[in-house]
KOLNU-11823 format. One line per field, with one value per residue: residue number from 1; residue in three letters; x, z negated, y of N, C-alpha, C in turn. Coordinates in steps of 0.05 Angstrom, whole numbers. Each point is the difference from the previous one (the first is absolute). Layout:
BEGIN
pos <- [NUM|...]
code <- [ALA|...]
n.u <- [X|...]
n.w <- [Z|...]
n.v <- [Y|...]
ca.u <- [X|...]
ca.w <- [Z|...]
ca.v <- [Y|...]
c.u <- [X|...]
c.w <- [Z|...]
c.v <- [Y|...]
This chain:
BEGIN
pos <- [1|2|3|4|5|6|7|8|9|10|11|12|13|14|15|16|17|18|19|20|21|22|23|24|25|26|27|28|29|30|31|32|33|34|35|36|37|38|39|40|41|42|43|44|45|46|47|48|49|50|51|52|53|54|55|56|57|58|59|60|61|62|63|64|65|66|67|68|69|70|71|72|73|74|75|76|77|78|79|80|81|82|83|84|85|86|87|88|89|90|91|92|93|94|95|96|97|98|99|100|101|102|103|104|105|106|107|108|109|110|111|112|113|114|115|116|117|118|119|120|121|122|123|124|125|126|127|128|129|130|131|132|133|134|135|136|137|138|139|140|141|142|143|144|145|146|147|148|149|150|151|152|153|154|155|156|157|158|159|160|161|162|163|164|165|166|167|168|169|170|171|172|173|174|175|176|177|178|179|180|181|182|183|184|185|186|187|188|189|190|191|192|193|194]
code <- [UNK|UNK|UNK|UNK|UNK|UNK|UNK|UNK|UNK|UNK|UNK|UNK|UNK|UNK|UNK|UNK|UNK|UNK|UNK|UNK|UNK|UNK|UNK|UNK|UNK|UNK|UNK|UNK|UNK|UNK|UNK|UNK|UNK|UNK|UNK|UNK|UNK|UNK|UNK|UNK|UNK|UNK|UNK|UNK|UNK|UNK|UNK|UNK|UNK|UNK|UNK|UNK|UNK|UNK|UNK|UNK|UNK|UNK|UNK|UNK|UNK|UNK|UNK|UNK|UNK|UNK|UNK|UNK|UNK|UNK|UNK|UNK|UNK|UNK|UNK|UNK|UNK|UNK|UNK|UNK|UNK|UNK|UNK|UNK|UNK|UNK|UNK|UNK|UNK|UNK|UNK|UNK|UNK|UNK|UNK|UNK|UNK|UNK|UNK|UNK|UNK|UNK|UNK|UNK|UNK|UNK|UNK|UNK|UNK|UNK|UNK|UNK|UNK|UNK|UNK|UNK|UNK|UNK|UNK|UNK|UNK|UNK|UNK|UNK|UNK|UNK|UNK|UNK|UNK|UNK|UNK|UNK|UNK|UNK|UNK|UNK|UNK|UNK|UNK|UNK|UNK|UNK|UNK|UNK|UNK|UNK|UNK|UNK|UNK|UNK|UNK|UNK|UNK|UNK|UNK|UNK|UNK|UNK|UNK|UNK|UNK|UNK|UNK|UNK|UNK|UNK|UNK|UNK|UNK|UNK|UNK|UNK|UNK|UNK|UNK|UNK|UNK|UNK|UNK|UNK|UNK|UNK|UNK|UNK|UNK|UNK|UNK|UNK|UNK|UNK|UNK|UNK|UNK|UNK]
n.u <- [-3439|-12|15|-5|-25|3|12|-19|-19|13|-1|-19|-14|-17|-2|-25|17|-14|6|-24|9|12|18|-6|14|-13|-23|6|8|-21|-15|13|-3|-25|-3|12|-14|-22|7|7|-21|-15|14|-8|-18|18|-3|19|-17|23|5|-22|-6|25|3|-23|6|25|-8|-19|18|19|-17|-7|26|-1|-15|9|-14|18|9|2|24|-5|-10|19|17|-15|-1|26|4|-15|12|24|-8|-10|23|14|-16|3|26|0|-17|15|22|-12|-9|24|9|-19|4|26|-3|-16|17|19|-15|-6|26|7|-19|8|25|-6|-16|19|18|-17|-5|26|4|-20|10|25|-9|-14|21|16|-19|-3|26|0|-20|20|-10|-16|-1|-3|-16|-11|0|-8|-17|-2|1|-15|-18|0|-24|-11|-19|1|-22|11|22|-14|-12|24|10|-22|2|25|-14|-21|14|8|-24|-8|19|-7|-26|4|14|-19|-18|16|1|24|-8|25|-7|15|16|18|14|5|-25|-7|18|-8|-26|8|12|-21]
n.w <- [1595|-3|-22|-4|7|-15|-18|4|-1|-21|-2|14|-21|16|-20|-6|-17|13|18|9|25|-3|19|7|21|-3|-4|19|16|-8|3|23|7|-9|14|22|-2|-5|20|16|-8|2|23|-3|-13|9|20|-5|-14|-3|0|-14|2|-1|-19|-11|6|-7|-22|-5|6|-13|-20|2|6|-14|-16|-3|23|10|-16|-17|-6|16|18|-4|1|20|12|-5|7|22|4|-3|15|17|-2|2|19|11|-3|8|20|4|-2|14|18|0|1|18|12|-3|6|20|7|-2|12|17|1|1|18|12|-2|7|19|7|-2|13|17|0|2|18|12|-3|7|19|6|-2|13|17|1|2|14|2|-25|8|23|-13|-17|22|12|-22|-3|26|-12|-13|9|-27|8|-6|-13|13|13|0|8|16|8|1|12|15|3|3|12|-8|7|22|3|-6|16|16|-5|0|20|8|-7|11|17|-9|-21|-7|19|-18|18|-13|15|-22|-8|25|1|-24|8|20|-16|-14]
n.v <- [-334|24|2|-25|6|22|-15|-19|19|10|-26|11|-6|-12|18|2|11|19|-18|-9|-5|-23|-1|-24|9|23|-11|-17|20|14|-22|-4|25|0|-23|10|23|-14|-17|20|12|-23|-3|25|-13|-17|18|18|15|11|-26|-3|25|8|-18|7|25|-4|-13|18|18|-13|-4|26|2|-22|15|25|5|15|-19|20|10|21|-16|-18|21|10|-24|-3|25|-5|-23|12|21|-17|-14|23|8|-25|0|25|-6|-21|15|19|-19|-11|25|6|-23|3|26|-8|-19|18|18|-19|-8|26|3|-22|8|25|-10|-16|20|16|-19|-5|26|2|-22|9|24|-11|-15|22|13|-20|-1|27|-9|-17|1|-18|13|23|-13|-11|24|12|-20|5|23|-17|18|0|-6|23|-12|23|-9|-24|12|16|-22|-13|22|2|-26|8|19|-14|-21|14|9|-24|-9|20|-5|-26|6|16|-19|-18|19|5|14|-5|16|9|9|-16|16|13|-2|7|19|8|-3|13|15|-8]
ca.u <- [-3|1|28|14|-8|15|28|0|-4|24|21|-7|-24|-23|-20|-11|-2|-25|-21|-15|7|28|3|10|29|9|-7|19|27|0|1|28|18|-4|10|30|7|-4|20|26|0|2|28|19|-6|23|19|-7|-22|11|8|-21|-13|18|5|-26|-3|18|-8|-26|7|12|-20|-21|10|-7|-29|-16|12|4|7|26|7|-17|-28|-1|4|-26|-19|9|-8|-29|-6|10|-16|-25|4|3|-26|-16|11|-9|-28|-2|9|-21|-22|9|1|-28|-11|13|-10|-28|2|10|-21|-20|11|-1|-28|-7|15|-13|-26|5|9|-23|-18|13|-2|-28|-4|14|-14|-25|7|7|-24|-14|16|-2|-26|-3|18|9|21|23|12|14|25|18|9|20|25|6|-10|-24|-21|-15|-28|-2|-26|1|18|-14|-21|13|8|-24|-10|18|-2|-8|21|22|-10|0|28|10|-12|13|28|-2|-8|22|24|3|-12|22|7|23|23|25|22|21|-9|1|29|9|-11|13|27|2]
ca.w <- [25|21|1|14|28|11|4|24|23|4|11|26|1|11|-21|-11|-29|-10|13|-16|8|11|16|-16|0|-20|-26|-5|-4|-26|-20|0|-12|-29|-11|0|-20|-26|-4|-3|-26|-20|-1|-10|-28|-17|3|-15|13|19|24|10|24|24|6|10|27|18|3|15|28|11|3|19|28|15|-2|8|21|-6|-28|-4|-28|-10|-4|-24|-23|-6|-10|-27|-18|-4|-17|-27|-13|-7|-23|-24|-7|-10|-27|-18|-5|-17|-27|-12|-7|-23|-24|-8|-10|-25|-19|-7|-16|-26|-13|-7|-22|-24|-9|-11|-26|-20|-7|-15|-27|-13|-7|-22|-24|-9|-11|-26|-19|-7|-17|-27|-13|-9|-21|-24|-12|-7|-23|0|20|-11|-21|14|11|-22|-10|19|-7|-28|-18|-14|1|-25|5|-14|-14|-24|-18|-12|-17|-25|-15|-11|-22|-23|-10|-28|-17|-1|-17|-27|-9|-4|-25|-22|-2|-12|-28|-15|2|-23|3|7|27|7|9|-9|16|-18|-12|21|5|-24|2|23|-8|-19]
ca.v <- [-14|20|8|-21|2|23|-8|-17|17|17|-17|-11|-17|13|-2|25|-5|10|-16|-19|-27|-4|-24|-23|0|20|-12|-22|12|14|-21|-11|21|0|-25|2|20|-12|-20|14|13|-21|-11|20|6|-5|22|24|15|19|-14|-17|10|-1|-28|-11|11|-14|-28|-1|7|-24|-21|8|1|-25|-5|23|16|28|5|12|6|22|-10|-17|17|13|-21|-8|22|-2|-23|5|21|-14|-17|17|11|-22|-6|21|-5|-24|7|17|-18|-17|17|5|-25|-5|19|-8|-25|8|14|-20|-16|16|0|-27|-3|18|-12|-24|9|11|-22|-15|17|-1|-26|-1|17|-14|-23|10|9|-25|-12|16|-4|-28|-5|-28|-2|14|-18|-21|11|5|-26|-10|13|-6|20|-9|21|3|8|26|2|-17|13|23|-11|-8|23|11|-18|3|27|1|-11|19|22|-10|-2|27|10|-14|10|26|-3|-12|17|18|26|18|-5|16|-16|12|-12|-9|-25|-20|-8|-15|-27|-14|-5|-22]
c.u <- [3|29|16|-7|14|29|2|-3|25|23|-9|-24|-24|-23|-9|-4|-27|-24|-14|7|28|1|10|30|11|-5|20|28|2|1|28|19|-4|11|31|9|-2|21|27|1|3|28|20|-3|24|21|-7|-20|10|7|-23|-13|17|4|-26|-4|17|-9|-26|5|12|-20|-21|8|-9|-31|-17|15|2|7|28|4|-18|-29|-2|5|-26|-19|8|-9|-31|-7|9|-17|-28|3|3|-28|-18|10|-9|-29|-4|9|-21|-23|7|0|-28|-12|12|-11|-29|0|10|-21|-22|10|0|-28|-8|13|-14|-27|4|8|-24|-19|12|-2|-28|-7|12|-14|-26|5|7|-24|-16|14|-3|-27|-4|21|11|23|25|14|15|27|20|10|21|28|7|-10|-26|-20|-16|-29|-5|-26|0|18|-14|-23|11|8|-25|-10|18|-2|-10|21|23|-9|1|28|12|-11|13|28|-1|-6|23|25|2|-11|21|10|24|23|25|22|22|-7|1|28|11|-10|14|29|3|1]
c.w <- [23|4|16|30|13|6|25|25|6|11|25|2|11|-20|-9|-30|-12|11|-19|6|12|15|-18|-1|-21|-28|-7|-5|-28|-23|-2|-14|-31|-13|-2|-22|-28|-7|-6|-28|-23|-3|-12|-30|-19|1|-18|16|21|27|13|26|25|8|12|29|19|5|16|30|13|5|21|29|16|1|12|22|-9|-29|0|-29|-12|-5|-25|-25|-8|-12|-29|-20|-5|-19|-29|-14|-7|-24|-25|-8|-12|-29|-20|-7|-18|-29|-14|-9|-25|-25|-10|-11|-27|-22|-9|-17|-28|-16|-10|-23|-26|-12|-12|-27|-21|-8|-18|-29|-16|-9|-23|-26|-11|-13|-27|-21|-9|-18|-28|-15|-11|-23|-27|-14|-9|-22|1|20|-11|-21|13|11|-22|-12|18|-6|-30|-20|-12|-1|-26|9|-17|-15|-25|-21|-15|-19|-27|-17|-14|-24|-24|-13|-29|-19|-3|-18|-30|-11|-5|-25|-24|-5|-13|-30|-17|0|-25|6|8|28|9|7|-8|16|-17|-13|21|5|-23|1|22|-8|-19|14]
c.v <- [20|9|-21|1|24|-6|-17|18|17|-17|-16|-17|17|-3|28|-4|8|-16|-19|-29|-1|-26|-23|0|19|-12|-22|10|13|-21|-12|20|0|-25|1|20|-12|-21|13|14|-20|-10|20|6|-5|22|23|16|19|-13|-16|10|-3|-29|-12|10|-16|-29|-2|6|-25|-23|7|0|-25|-4|22|16|29|6|14|8|22|-9|-17|16|13|-20|-9|21|0|-23|6|21|-12|-17|16|11|-22|-7|21|-4|-23|7|17|-17|-17|16|5|-25|-6|18|-7|-25|7|14|-20|-17|15|1|-26|-4|17|-11|-25|7|11|-23|-16|16|0|-27|-3|16|-13|-24|8|10|-24|-13|15|-3|-29|-7|-29|-4|14|-17|-23|9|4|-26|-12|12|-5|21|-10|23|1|8|25|2|-16|13|23|-9|-10|23|12|-17|3|27|1|-10|20|24|-8|-2|27|12|-12|10|28|-1|-10|18|18|28|20|-6|16|-19|14|-14|-11|-27|-23|-9|-16|-29|-16|-7|-24|-27]
């Protein structure tokens, strides 16, 4: 703002850029200049960047001649540069702010995803622990895949109950077996050949 007031003073306006108060005429003229500069800049956006400033200065000067007393090409060039540098500074500030907001949102999202993953992992681990302690549920799951389950305790009980019978059968076999326990490979092959 002070730079714009200096430009006005340098081109004949009766204004103290360092002052605290300004006449209504200066305020109104400054508003018109900024409005013209903004309009001229907006109309040049379709041009290549290298041509925008010169074209905006010319257009603002032409538009300002009928609205603002004492307007000239140098004054409008200075005002356009003030507006453009302000716009660049503002765009830079906005870009910096957007980057910071985006980074914080990204950091927050990463945290939320990590927490969600951790919670899901804890839930799955707890579910698997509960499942491993529930034989009935395991049997249900296996049956769903067509796997027949065996009651291990009943199987071991059956094996234990057959132990005396197995011992008896082994003893009988030993008693009925011939006393000659030698093995002859030739005799075996001869028997196989018949």
